[in-house]
C-alpha positions as CSV (number, residue, x, y, z in Angstrom):
1,M,34.4,-13.1,-201.2
2,N,33.9,-9.5,-202.3
3,L,36.3,-7.5,-204.5
4,V,36.1,-4.1,-202.7
5,Y,38.7,-2.2,-204.7
6,V,41.3,-2.8,-207.7
7,S,43.7,-0.5,-209.3
8,P,47.0,-1.0,-210.9
9,Q,48.7,-0.5,-207.6
10,Y,46.4,-2.1,-204.9
11,Q,43.6,-4.7,-204.5
12,V,41.2,-5.2,-201.6
13,V,39.1,-8.2,-200.9
14,E,36.6,-8.7,-198.2
15,Y,35.8,-12.1,-196.9
16,A,32.6,-12.8,-194.8
17,G,31.8,-15.2,-192.1
18,E,33.4,-16.1,-188.6
19,R,37.0,-15.7,-189.9
20,G,36.3,-12.8,-192.1
21,G,38.2,-10.0,-192.8
22,F,40.1,-7.9,-195.6
23,E,43.1,-9.0,-197.8
24,L,45.1,-6.0,-198.9
25,I,47.5,-6.5,-201.9
26,N,50.0,-4.3,-203.3
27,R,50.1,-5.4,-206.9
28,Q,53.3,-3.8,-207.9
29,L,55.4,-5.4,-205.2
30,G,53.6,-8.6,-205.1
31,V,53.0,-8.6,-201.3
32,G,49.9,-8.4,-199.1
33,T,48.4,-9.0,-195.6
34,Y,45.2,-10.0,-194.0
35,L,43.3,-8.0,-191.5
36,R,40.6,-9.6,-189.1
37,G,38.9,-8.8,-186.0
38,E,39.2,-5.2,-184.5
39,M,41.8,-4.3,-187.1
40,A,39.5,-5.4,-189.9
41,D,36.6,-3.5,-188.3
42,K,38.7,-0.4,-188.0
43,F,39.8,-0.7,-191.7
44,R,36.2,-1.2,-192.8
45,R,35.1,2.0,-191.2
46,S,38.1,4.0,-192.6
47,L,37.5,2.8,-196.2
48,S,33.9,3.7,-195.9
49,D,35.0,7.1,-194.9
50,V,37.1,7.4,-197.8
51,F,34.4,6.0,-200.2
52,Q,31.8,8.5,-198.9
53,E,33.4,11.3,-200.7
54,E,33.5,9.6,-204.2
55,P,37.2,9.6,-204.3
56,T,39.8,9.5,-207.2
57,E,41.8,6.4,-207.7
58,E,44.7,8.4,-206.4
59,L,43.2,9.1,-203.1
60,V,42.2,5.5,-202.4
61,D,45.7,4.4,-203.3
62,E,47.1,7.0,-201.0
63,F,44.9,5.7,-198.1
64,L,45.9,2.1,-198.9
65,G,49.5,3.1,-198.9
66,N,49.1,3.7,-195.2
67,F,49.1,-0.1,-195.0
68,D,52.3,-0.9,-197.1
69,E,54.4,-1.6,-193.9
70,L,51.8,-4.4,-192.8
71,M,52.0,-6.0,-196.4
72,R,54.8,-8.4,-196.0
73,Q,53.5,-11.8,-197.1
74,P,54.3,-12.6,-200.8
75,A,51.1,-12.6,-202.9
76,V,50.4,-15.9,-205.0
77,F,48.0,-15.1,-207.7
78,H,45.9,-18.1,-209.0
């Protein structure tokens, strides 16, 4: 498990291994989604492109906002 990004609005965690992928959480709404397979690969490449330019928190949050429609699962914080 690797915490990739955290802001007041979003959290992104990457999981390694055969069933690895990305967990995206909208912290304000308390919902999230899990991306794996081809979708996780595309997300990884896109996120890498965003981070190449030393982005602001607002820019990263704007990028993650593109995935809000996928974030439907209630998030349970432990």
